[in-house]
Each structure stands twice: as structure tokens, then as C-alpha cells.
C-alpha positions as CSV (number, residue, x, y, z in Angstrom):
1,X,-56.8,-49.8,52.1
2,X,-57.6,-47.2,49.5
3,X,-55.8,-47.1,46.2
4,X,-55.1,-43.4,46.5
5,X,-53.1,-42.1,49.4
6,X,-52.5,-38.5,48.3
7,X,-48.9,-38.9,49.5
8,X,-47.6,-38.4,45.9
9,X,-49.7,-35.3,45.1
10,X,-46.6,-33.0,45.4
11,X,-44.4,-35.0,43.0
12,X,-42.7,-37.4,45.4
13,X,-42.9,-41.0,46.1
14,X,-41.5,-43.4,48.8
15,X,-38.8,-45.9,48.1
16,X,-38.8,-49.3,50.0
17,X,-37.4,-48.2,53.3
18,X,-39.4,-45.0,53.4
19,X,-37.2,-42.4,51.9
20,X,-39.1,-39.9,49.7
21,X,-37.7,-38.9,46.3
22,X,-39.0,-36.9,43.3
23,X,-41.0,-39.0,40.9
24,X,-38.4,-38.3,38.1
25,X,-35.6,-39.7,40.3
26,X,-33.2,-42.1,38.5
27,X,-34.3,-45.0,40.7
28,X,-38.0,-44.3,39.9
29,X,-37.1,-44.2,36.2
30,X,-35.3,-47.6,36.4
31,X,-38.0,-49.5,38.3
32,X,-40.8,-47.7,36.4
33,X,-39.4,-48.8,33.1
34,X,-39.2,-52.4,34.5
35,X,-42.9,-52.0,35.5
36,X,-43.7,-50.8,32.0
37,X,-42.0,-53.9,30.6
38,X,-43.9,-56.1,32.9
39,X,-47.2,-54.6,31.7
40,X,-46.2,-54.9,28.0
41,X,-45.3,-58.6,28.5
42,X,-48.9,-59.1,29.6
43,X,-50.0,-57.8,26.2
44,X,-47.7,-60.3,24.5
45,X,-48.9,-63.1,26.8
46,X,-52.5,-62.3,25.9
47,X,-51.8,-62.2,22.2
48,X,-50.4,-65.8,21.8
49,X,-51.8,-69.3,22.3
50,X,-48.7,-71.3,23.1
51,X,-49.2,-72.3,26.8
52,X,-45.5,-73.0,27.3
53,X,-44.6,-69.5,26.1
54,X,-47.4,-68.0,28.2
55,X,-46.0,-69.7,31.2
56,X,-42.5,-68.5,30.4
57,X,-43.8,-64.9,30.2
58,X,-45.5,-65.3,33.5
59,X,-42.2,-66.4,35.1
60,X,-40.5,-63.4,33.6
61,X,-43.2,-61.0,34.8
62,X,-42.8,-62.4,38.3
63,X,-39.0,-62.0,38.1
64,X,-39.4,-58.4,36.9
65,X,-41.5,-57.7,39.9
66,X,-38.7,-58.9,42.1
67,X,-36.2,-56.9,40.0
68,X,-38.4,-53.8,40.4
69,X,-38.7,-54.2,44.1
70,X,-34.9,-54.5,44.4
71,X,-34.5,-51.3,42.3
72,X,-37.1,-49.5,44.5
73,X,-35.2,-50.1,47.7
74,X,-33.5,-47.2,49.3
75,X,-29.7,-47.5,49.5
76,X,-29.9,-48.0,53.3
77,X,-32.6,-50.7,53.1
78,X,-31.6,-54.3,54.0
79,X,-32.2,-56.3,50.8
80,X,-32.3,-59.5,52.9
81,X,-35.8,-58.4,53.8
82,X,-37.2,-58.7,50.2
83,X,-36.7,-61.1,47.3
84,X,-33.8,-60.2,45.0
85,X,-32.7,-61.2,41.5
86,X,-30.8,-64.5,41.6
87,X,-28.3,-66.0,39.2
88,X,-30.7,-68.9,38.4
89,X,-33.1,-66.3,36.8
90,X,-30.4,-65.6,34.2
91,X,-29.6,-69.3,33.7
92,X,-33.3,-70.0,33.2
93,X,-33.5,-67.3,30.5
94,X,-30.4,-68.7,28.8
95,X,-32.0,-72.2,28.8
96,X,-35.2,-70.8,27.3
97,X,-33.2,-68.9,24.6
98,X,-31.3,-72.0,23.7
99,X,-34.5,-74.1,23.4
100,X,-36.2,-71.5,21.2
101,X,-33.1,-71.1,19.0
102,X,-33.0,-74.9,18.3
103,X,-36.2,-74.4,16.3
104,X,-35.0,-71.4,14.3
105,X,-32.7,-71.0,11.3
106,X,-29.6,-68.9,11.9
107,X,-29.7,-65.3,10.6
108,X,-26.8,-63.1,9.6
109,X,-28.6,-59.8,9.2
110,X,-30.8,-57.6,11.3
111,X,-34.6,-58.4,11.5
112,X,-37.1,-55.5,11.2
113,X,-40.1,-55.6,13.5
114,X,-43.3,-56.7,11.9
115,X,-45.1,-59.5,10.2
116,X,-47.6,-60.2,13.0
117,X,-48.9,-58.1,15.9
118,X,-47.4,-60.5,18.5
119,X,-44.0,-60.3,16.8
120,X,-44.1,-56.5,16.8
121,X,-45.1,-56.5,20.4
122,X,-42.0,-58.6,21.2
123,X,-39.8,-56.0,19.5
124,X,-41.5,-53.1,21.4
125,X,-40.9,-55.1,24.7
126,X,-37.3,-55.7,23.7
127,X,-36.7,-52.0,23.3
128,X,-38.5,-51.2,26.6
129,X,-36.2,-53.8,28.1
130,X,-33.1,-52.1,26.7
131,X,-34.3,-48.8,28.1
132,X,-34.8,-50.4,31.5
133,X,-31.2,-51.7,31.2
134,X,-29.9,-48.3,30.3
135,X,-31.7,-46.6,33.2
136,X,-30.4,-49.3,35.6
137,X,-26.8,-48.8,34.4
138,X,-27.2,-45.1,34.9
139,X,-28.6,-45.7,38.4
140,X,-25.6,-48.0,39.1
141,X,-23.2,-45.1,38.6
142,X,-24.5,-43.4,41.7
143,X,-25.9,-46.3,43.7
144,X,-25.0,-49.9,44.6
145,X,-27.0,-52.0,42.1
146,X,-26.6,-55.8,41.8
147,X,-24.8,-56.8,38.6
148,X,-27.4,-59.6,38.3
149,X,-30.1,-57.0,37.6
150,X,-28.2,-55.6,34.6
151,X,-27.3,-59.2,33.4
152,X,-31.0,-60.2,33.7
153,X,-32.2,-57.3,31.7
154,X,-29.5,-57.9,29.0
155,X,-30.4,-61.5,28.7
156,X,-34.2,-60.7,28.7
157,X,-33.8,-58.5,25.7
158,X,-32.0,-61.4,23.9
159,X,-34.9,-63.7,24.9
160,X,-37.5,-61.2,23.5
161,X,-35.6,-61.0,20.2
162,X,-35.5,-64.8,19.9
163,X,-39.2,-65.0,21.0
164,X,-40.1,-62.6,18.2
165,X,-38.4,-65.0,15.7
166,X,-40.2,-68.0,17.2
167,X,-43.5,-66.3,17.0
168,X,-42.8,-65.4,13.3
169,X,-42.4,-69.1,12.8
170,X,-45.4,-70.1,14.9
171,X,-47.7,-67.6,13.0
172,X,-46.2,-68.7,9.7
173,X,-45.1,-65.2,8.7
174,X,-41.8,-64.3,7.0
175,X,-39.3,-62.5,9.0
176,X,-38.6,-59.1,7.6
177,X,-34.9,-59.0,7.0
178,X,-33.2,-55.6,6.9
179,X,-31.7,-54.8,3.5
180,X,-29.7,-51.7,3.6
181,X,-30.1,-49.4,0.7
182,X,-26.7,-49.6,-1.0
183,X,-27.6,-47.1,-3.7
184,X,-27.1,-44.1,-1.4
């Protein structure tokens, strides 16, 4: 099978189920952003040494592939034919967040991205995740989308924030706390 098919040369692509849509379609934007996030998580995974965190990121990437597939399915496609996001994906993320937070001091202000390349990558991934969430919510206004997808993306952005804090600790760099300029 060749990588190129030429079927998208006129600006359309096929959903799971065969329906063709424009490449700027809301559904394509939603699963494309999830795909972007999956790729960016690979960059984070490759920039850290902690085997446990690497494994967690691999699980998340696999879950995002499932999520993307579900978003890529035409409205008339039988979702029982493909893997779909399950509640235990969300529970798993919550457990990982709780574990990571046990190692961290509480904060009461916003944290600015920076301090270490891996920390900054987590913040970029978090913002990509929030965009995927927004695109999915927009898609859900016109199409039946599982609430679990939106919940998963919401929780994943929380995980990425906490992971950024954990990596700051692991790399022994100070978190950059936001200090609003009160002189204005």
C-alpha cells in the first residue's frame, strides 16, 4: 500500500465510514488537533528520562489515537466497530494526577511556562489539548460526540499542567510564578 493515494488532492478527506468532507471540516479540525497533541507528546516523552512518565505518556498517546478515531467516524458509522474512549481512561488520568500532586507543594498563583525545555513542552501540549477540547465541544454542537471525549481532554490538560510541575521538580528548576504588575 502506498502512502499517497491522491484522493485528497482536491481538498477533501474520508471519514471512518467513507463519507468525504472538506479538510477544514470541524470534525477534521477536532481529530487533527488530537493528532497534533499525540505528536507533541512524543516530543515530551523523548525529552525526559523517567521511565514511569514515559510509560504514562505512551498510554496517553494510545488513548488519543482511540479518541481521534472516534472523532473521525461519520455520524452514521457504528462506533461498536472501533475502540472508543472509556470512563476508565479518565479515572486512570485522575489517579496519575493525584500521584504526581502528592510530590508537589500546593500553589495559589498561576505558573508561567519555562524553566526547562521539557516543562515548556508540557505547557505547549496543555494548550494544544485545550484547543482540541474547544474544537471537540464545537463539533458536539452539530454532531453526537461522547461526553467522555470532552472529559478526557479536560482531564488531560490538567495532567499536563501537573506534569509540568513535576518535571520542574525533577529537573531541579524553579517554577516561574506569575506576579501581576500591580503598578499599572
